[in-house]
C-alpha positions in Angstrom: 0.1 0.1 0.2 2.5 2.7 1.1 4.9 1.5 -1.9 1.9 2.1 -4.3 1.3 5.7 -3.2 5.5 6.4 -2.7 4.9 7.2 0.8 5.8 5.7 4.3 4.0 3.1 6.1 3.6 5.9 8.9 2.1 8.4 6.5 -0.6 5.9 5.1 -1.3 5.2 9.2 -1.5 9.0 9.8 -4.2 9.1 7.0 -6.4 6.8 8.8 -5.6 7.7 12.7 -4.1 11.4 12.5 -5.6 13.2 9.2 -4.4 16.6 10.6 -0.7 15.6 10.0 -1.3 15.4 5.9 -2.4 17.6 3.4 -6.2 17.4 2.4 -4.6 16.3 -1.2 -2.1 13.6 0.0 -4.6 12.1 2.2 -7.1 11.7 -0.5 -4.4 10.1 -2.9 -3.8 7.6 0.0 -7.8 6.8 0.6 -8.2 6.5 -3.1 -5.4 4.0 -3.7 -6.8 2.3 -0.6 -9.9 1.8 -2.1 -8.8 0.8 -5.3 -6.6 -2.1 -3.9 -9.4 -3.2 -1.3 -7.2 -1.9 1.8 -9.3 -1.4 4.9 -7.1 0.3 7.2 -4.7 -0.2 9.8 -6.0 -3.5 11.9 -7.6 -1.6 15.1 -6.5 -4.6 17.2 -2.9 -4.1 16.3 -3.3 -0.4 16.9 -4.7 -0.6 20.1 -1.9 -3.0 21.2 0.4 -0.4 20.2 -1.1 2.6 22.2 -1.4 0.0 25.1 -5.2 0.5 25.3 -8.0 -1.4 23.9 -11.0 1.0 24.5 -13.4 -1.4 26.3 -14.3 -2.7 29.5 -14.8 -6.7 29.8 -18.0 -7.7 31.4 -18.2 -11.1 32.6 -21.2 -13.3 33.7 -21.9 -16.9 34.2 -25.0 -17.1 31.8 -25.0 -17.3 28.0 -25.1 -14.1 26.1 -28.5 -13.4 26.0 -29.3 -12.9 29.7 -27.7 -9.7 29.7 -30.7 -8.3 27.5 -33.3 -10.7 29.0 -32.8 -9.9 32.6 -34.2 -6.7 33.7 -31.9 -6.2 36.5 -28.7 -6.7 34.4 -30.4 -4.5 31.4 -30.3 -1.4 33.9 -26.9 -2.5 35.3 -25.5 -2.5 31.8 -27.3 0.8 31.0 -25.5 2.6 33.9 -22.3 1.3 33.1 -22.6 2.1 29.3 -23.1 5.7 30.3 -19.7 5.5 32.4 -18.0 4.1 29.7 -19.6 6.5 26.8 -18.2 9.5 29.1 -15.2 8.0 29.0 -15.1 7.0 25.2 -14.9 3.5 26.1 -16.6 0.4 24.8 -18.5 -2.8 26.6 -17.4 -6.4 25.6 -19.6 -9.0 27.1 -17.8 -12.1 28.2 -20.1 -15.0 28.9 -17.8 -17.5 30.9 -18.0 -21.1 29.6 -18.7 -23.8 32.1 -15.5 -25.5 30.9 -12.5 -24.1 33.6 -9.9 -24.0 31.0 -12.4 -22.2 28.2 -13.3 -19.8 31.0 -9.6 -19.1 31.7 -9.2 -18.5 27.8 -12.1 -16.2 27.3 -10.5 -13.7 30.1 -6.7 -14.1 28.8 -7.7 -13.4 25.1 -10.4 -10.5 26.0 -8.8 -7.1 24.6 -10.1 -4.7 27.4 -8.4 -2.6 29.6 -10.1 -3.8 32.7 -13.0 -6.4 34.0 -16.5 -5.7 35.6 -17.3 -9.1 37.2 -20.9 -9.5 37.2 -22.4 -12.7 38.5 -19.1 -14.7 38.7 -18.8 -17.2 41.8 -15.8 -16.6 44.0 -12.8 -19.0 43.3 -14.3 -19.6 39.7 -11.4 -19.8 37.3 -12.5 -16.7 35.4 -11.8 -14.7 38.4 -8.7 -16.4 39.0 -7.5 -15.4 35.3 -8.5 -11.9 35.9 -6.5 -11.4 38.7 -3.5 -13.0 36.8 -3.6 -10.3 34.0 -2.9 -7.4 36.4 -5.7 -5.0 35.1 -8.3 -3.2 37.1 -11.2 -5.1 38.4 -14.8 -3.9 39.7 -17.5 -6.3 41.2 -20.6 -5.4 42.9 -19.9 -7.4 46.0 -18.8 -5.1 49.0 -17.2 -7.9 51.1 -15.0 -9.5 48.3 -11.7 -10.6 49.7 -9.4 -9.2 47.3 -8.2 -5.9 48.5 -7.3 -4.7 45.1 -10.8 -4.8 43.8 -13.4 -2.0 43.4 -16.9 -2.5 44.5 -19.9 -0.9 43.9 -22.8 -2.9 45.9 -25.3 -2.9 48.5 -25.6 -4.3 51.9 -27.4 -7.5 51.0 -27.8 -8.8 54.5 -29.2 -5.8 55.6 -31.4 -5.6 53.2 -33.1 -8.8 53.5 -33.1 -8.6 57.6 -35.6 -5.7 56.9 -37.5 -7.9 54.2 -37.9 -10.7 56.8 -38.5 -8.6 59.8 -41.7 -7.5 57.7 -42.6 -11.3 56.9 -42.3 -12.1 60.7 -44.2 -9.4 61.9 -47.1 -10.2 59.6 -46.8 -13.8 61.3 -44.8 -16.0 58.6 -43.2 -18.5 60.2 -43.1 -21.5 57.4 -41.7 -20.0 54.4 -40.1 -21.1 51.1 -37.0 -19.4 49.9 -36.8 -19.7 45.7 -33.2 -19.0 44.4 -30.9 -19.4 41.7 -27.3 -19.3 41.5 -27.1 -21.1 44.9 -24.3 -23.3 44.0 -22.7 -24.0 40.5 -23.2 -28.0 41.1 -26.8 -27.9 42.3 -29.6 -28.9 39.9 -33.3 -27.7 39.9 -34.4 -29.1 43.3 -34.9 -28.6 46.9 -31.3 -27.3 48.0 -29.6 -29.4 50.4 -28.2 -26.0 51.7 -29.1 -24.9 55.3 -26.2 -22.2 56.3 -25.3 -19.2 54.1 -21.7 -20.6 54.3 -22.8 -23.3 51.7 -23.4 -20.9 48.8 -20.8 -20.1 46.3 -22.3 -16.4 45.5 -21.6 -13.7 47.7 -24.8 -11.8 46.9 -27.1 -15.1 47.8 -25.2 -15.8 50.7 -25.9 -12.5 52.4 -29.4 -12.6 51.2 -30.1 -15.8 53.1 -27.8 -14.6 56.1 -30.1 -11.8 56.5 -33.1 -13.7 56.4 -31.8 -16.2 59.0 -30.5 -13.5 61.2 -34.4 -12.0 60.9 -35.7 -15.2 61.9 -33.4 -15.6 64.9 -34.1 -12.2 65.9 -37.9 -13.2 66.2 -36.9 -16.5 67.8 -38.4 -18.6 65.2 -37.2 -22.0 64.0 -35.0 -21.9 60.9 -36.0 -25.7 60.1 -39.5 -24.2 59.0 -37.9 -22.4 56.1 -37.5 -24.6 53.0 -34.7 -23.8 50.3 -35.3 -24.2 46.6 -32.7 -24.0 44.0 -34.0 -23.2 40.6 -32.2 -23.3 37.1 -31.8 -20.1 36.4 -33.1 -16.5 36.9 -36.3 -16.7 34.9 -39.9 -16.2 35.3 -40.5 -19.9 34.3 -38.2 -21.0 36.9 -39.7 -19.1 39.4 -43.0 -20.6 38.6 -41.5 -24.0 38.8 -39.9 -23.3 42.3 -42.9 -21.9 43.6 -45.0 -24.7 42.4 -42.9 -27.6 44.3 -43.7 -25.3 47.5 -47.3 -24.7 46.9 -48.2 -28.2 46.4 -47.0 -29.3 49.6 -49.5 -30.6 52.3 -48.3 -28.0 54.4 -47.9 -24.9 51.9 -45.6 -22.1 53.0 -47.7 -19.2 54.2 -45.0 -16.8 52.1 -42.7 -17.4 49.2 -39.5 -15.3 49.4 -37.8 -14.8 45.9 -34.3 -13.7 45.8 -35.0 -11.8 42.4 -38.3 -9.9 41.2 -38.3 -12.2 38.1 -38.6 -15.4 40.2 -41.3 -13.7 42.3 -43.3 -12.8 39.3 -42.9 -16.7 38.3 -44.1 -17.2 42.0 -47.2 -14.8 41.5 -48.1 -16.8 38.0 -48.1 -20.4 40.3 -50.6 -18.7 43.0 -52.8 -17.5 40.0 -52.7 -21.1 38.5 -53.9 -22.3 42.0 -56.5 -19.8 42.7 -54.4 -18.3 45.1 -54.5 -14.7 45.9 -51.0 -12.8 46.9 -51.2 -11.2 49.9 -54.2 -13.1 51.3 -53.3 -16.7 51.0 -50.1 -17.0 50.5 -47.4 -13.8 50.2 -44.9 -13.0 48.0 -41.9 -10.8 48.5 -38.9 -10.2 45.5 -35.9 -8.3 45.5 -34.5 -5.5 42.9 -37.9 -3.5 42.3 -37.6 -3.7 38.8 -40.1 -1.9 36.7 -42.8 -5.2 36.4 -42.9 -5.3 40.3 -44.8 -2.0 40.6 -47.4 -3.4 37.9 -47.8 -6.6 39.5 -48.3 -5.3 43.3 -45.0 -7.0 44.3 -43.4 -6.3 47.8 -39.6 -6.1 47.1 -36.2 -4.5 48.0 -35.4 -1.7 45.8 -31.8 -1.4 44.9 -30.3 1.1 42.5 -29.4 -1.2 39.5 -28.6 1.4 37.3 -26.6 3.8 39.5 -24.9 0.6 40.7 -23.6 0.0 37.2 -22.4 3.6 36.4 -20.5 3.8 39.7 -19.0 0.4 38.9 -17.7 1.9 35.6 -16.6 5.4 37.2 -14.5 3.3 39.7 -13.1 1.4 36.7 -12.2 4.1 34.6 -11.7 7.0 36.9 -10.1 5.4 40.2 -10.5 7.1 43.2 -7.2 8.5 44.6 -7.8 7.3 48.4 -8.5 3.6 49.4 -11.2 4.8 51.2 -13.2 5.4 48.0 -12.8 1.9 46.3 -16.0 0.5 47.5 -19.0 2.3 47.4 -22.1 1.4 49.3 -25.4 2.1 47.6 -28.8 2.3 49.8 -31.8 -0.2 49.7 -35.2 0.1 50.7 -38.2 -2.3 51.5 -41.0 -1.4 49.1 -44.2 -2.7 50.6 -47.0 -3.6 48.1 -50.2 -5.7 48.0 -48.2 -8.9 47.7 -47.6 -9.5 51.4 -50.2 -9.6 54.0 -50.7 -11.6 57.5 -50.0 -15.2 57.6 -52.9 -17.8 57.2 -52.5 -21.4 58.3 -51.3 -22.6 54.7 -52.9 -25.9 54.9 -54.3 -27.4 51.7 
């Protein structure tokens, strides 16, 4: 290409990346020759490597790529993250983590990014280990993450569910079912052999369970009256399946606790299919306060999803000068709606 026009390779590169360094006539001569020869310009990956900057944030999550566009909380989180990225002229690279450990490590090692945002990846996962091996900045949504070098924008999950648990116990609920996904990578869609928060691999779910357990203990209630159901993914269908398993028991629960609003909406579907009314026959409580929660009259814990994503991006792209600012705690609020009410006996 350079030989065709009779200029140096750097001059050709300037025609694409630094046009102000050339006269309009010379630049047009180079671009015309490029079009004639089918040359598309310098390789952007190679250019970013030379500059030492890829211009993108890698977003890791242990699910299929479509999850990022289907889950309402994930969508709002990514909207906030995108706002921060746009402000710093940076893009997003979505990286679903494969089940195979070596493939997961490869996905991280081969990602052309300037830093990583960890979204729903279990502690100890090979992908997380590979991130820290690269030495790039990392932000997560876990305030209690053990790695001190990691930025975080998150909430006090346990405090949030303690408030939700106190609401339920004050209404007289004792026998409840908890529906959650991602309790442990090895668990399938069945009643989980999990009784204590320490058994859960994901910090967010672990802390949410801890908050409910503490609310039960404060009320002097028996934790053995709580049934924990692990479902295959965070979907409305999975919530319906998990709630159906709980509601069809002879001593059905007086309340269904879902670890997300999406699962809670599925639980409302299960109640409707059985002619039961939420808040009168069985109470239902969710987490997140996605837009559909208000439409359904769902009691839930509100967390600022979009703001969480925006702050995560800012921490990564414009790091604070002091160590105190590396972890930002965001507020939560219990939003009480019609889906919770006084406990009934729950017998079929």
